[in-house]
C-alpha positions in Angstrom: 3.6 12.7 -10.7 7.1 11.8 -9.6 7.2 11.4 -6.1 10.5 11.0 -4.0 11.1 9.5 -0.7 14.4 9.5 1.2 14.3 6.6 3.6 16.7 4.9 6.3 16.5 1.1 6.9 18.2 -1.3 7.7 17.9 -5.7 8.2 18.9 -5.1 12.0 16.6 -3.2 14.5 17.9 -0.2 15.6 20.8 -0.2 13.3 21.4 3.0 11.2 22.8 2.0 7.7 24.0 4.5 5.7 25.1 2.3 2.7 21.4 1.8 2.6 19.8 5.8 2.6 19.2 6.5 -1.1 16.4 8.4 -2.5 13.6 5.9 -4.1 11.0 6.9 -6.7 8.4 5.5 -8.9 11.3 5.2 -11.6 13.4 3.4 -9.8 11.0 0.6 -8.0 10.0 -2.4 -9.3 7.0 -2.4 -10.7 4.0 -4.7 -11.1 0.6 -5.5 -12.0 -2.6 -6.3 -10.0 -6.4 -7.2 -11.3 -4.9 -6.9 -15.0 -5.3 -3.2 -15.0 -3.5 -2.1 -11.5 -0.2 -0.8 -11.0 2.5 -1.0 -7.9 5.9 0.3 -6.8 7.8 -1.5 -4.3 9.3 1.5 -2.6 10.5 -0.4 0.2 10.4 -4.0 0.3 12.5 -5.4 3.3 10.9 -7.8 5.8 10.3 -5.7 8.6 8.3 -3.1 6.5 6.7 -2.5 3.0 5.9 0.9 1.1 4.2 0.7 -1.6 3.0 3.3 -4.3 -0.5 2.1 -6.0 -2.6 3.4 -9.1 -6.1 1.9 -9.3 -8.3 3.0 -12.2 -11.6 3.6 -11.9 -13.8 0.4 -11.4 -10.8 -1.6 -9.9 -10.9 -3.5 -6.8 -9.2 -5.8 -5.0 -10.3 -9.1 -3.4 -11.3 -8.8 0.0 -8.8 -10.2 1.8 -7.1 -9.9 5.4 -3.2 -10.1 6.9 -2.2 -12.3 9.4 0.7 -10.0 11.2 0.8 -7.0 8.8 -0.6 -3.5 10.1 -1.2 -1.8 6.9 -1.9 1.9 6.7 -3.6 3.5 3.7 -2.9 7.2 2.2 -4.5 8.8 -0.9 -1.9 10.8 -2.7 -5.3 11.3 -5.3 -8.9 10.4 -5.9 -11.2 9.2 -4.0 -11.1 5.9 -2.6 -13.2 3.3 -0.6 -11.9 0.6 1.7 -14.7 -1.7 2.9 -13.9 -3.4 6.2 -16.5 -5.7 8.2 -18.1 -3.4 9.9 -18.7 -0.1 7.2 -17.3 0.8 3.5 -14.3 4.0 4.0 -14.8 6.8 1.7 -10.8 8.0 1.9 -9.9 11.5 -0.3 -6.9 12.1 -1.4 -4.6 13.9 2.0 -6.4 11.0 4.4 -5.6 7.8 5.4 -7.1 4.8 7.0 -5.3 1.9 9.5 -6.1 -1.6 9.0 -4.9 -4.3 11.8 -3.8 -7.6 11.7 -7.0 -9.7 11.0 -9.7 -7.0 10.4 -10.9 -8.9 6.8 -10.8 -5.9 4.2 -11.6 -4.5 0.7 -9.3 -1.9 -1.9 -12.0 0.2 -4.2 -11.8 2.8 -6.9 -15.4 3.4 -7.6 -14.9 7.1 -8.7 -14.6 8.4 -12.4 -10.7 9.0 -11.9 -7.8 7.0 -11.4 -6.5 6.7 -7.4 -3.1 6.7 -6.1 -2.2 5.6 -2.7 0.6 5.0 -0.4 0.4 1.5 1.1 2.6 1.4 3.9 2.5 -2.1 6.1 4.9 -3.4 9.2 5.9 -6.6 9.0 5.7 -6.9 5.5 2.8 -7.7 3.7 4.1 -10.8 1.9 3.2 -14.5 2.5 1.0 -12.6 5.0 -2.2 -12.3 2.6 -5.4 -14.5 3.2 -7.9 -13.8 0.3 -11.5 -13.9 1.5 -12.9 -14.2 -2.3 
């Protein structure tokens, strides 16, 4: 899957900076690995906004955690994810998403037989804002 996104962003608020407008994809984004088996690509990585594409193989999950300031939106591109919150577990099929507000304990899981590929959009950035619960 080769996703191409076009974003206009600025470090300064309400300022359009055409020199920072450029297509971004997995092949041009910074890659990282988490939980030894999951992949992530930082499509947008600014203090005010983070857009990450991640791939979670069957059976993989993250540690329950929360963010003090970041509001996140998880949008599933393929597969079916489970997002556990304090209240319940939510099945999120491809083409659907879920918002997780600041302070909400949550955990992303793949209980299916296929990879889950999704976008997680965070504002402000979730860097240095994560508190692990497990």
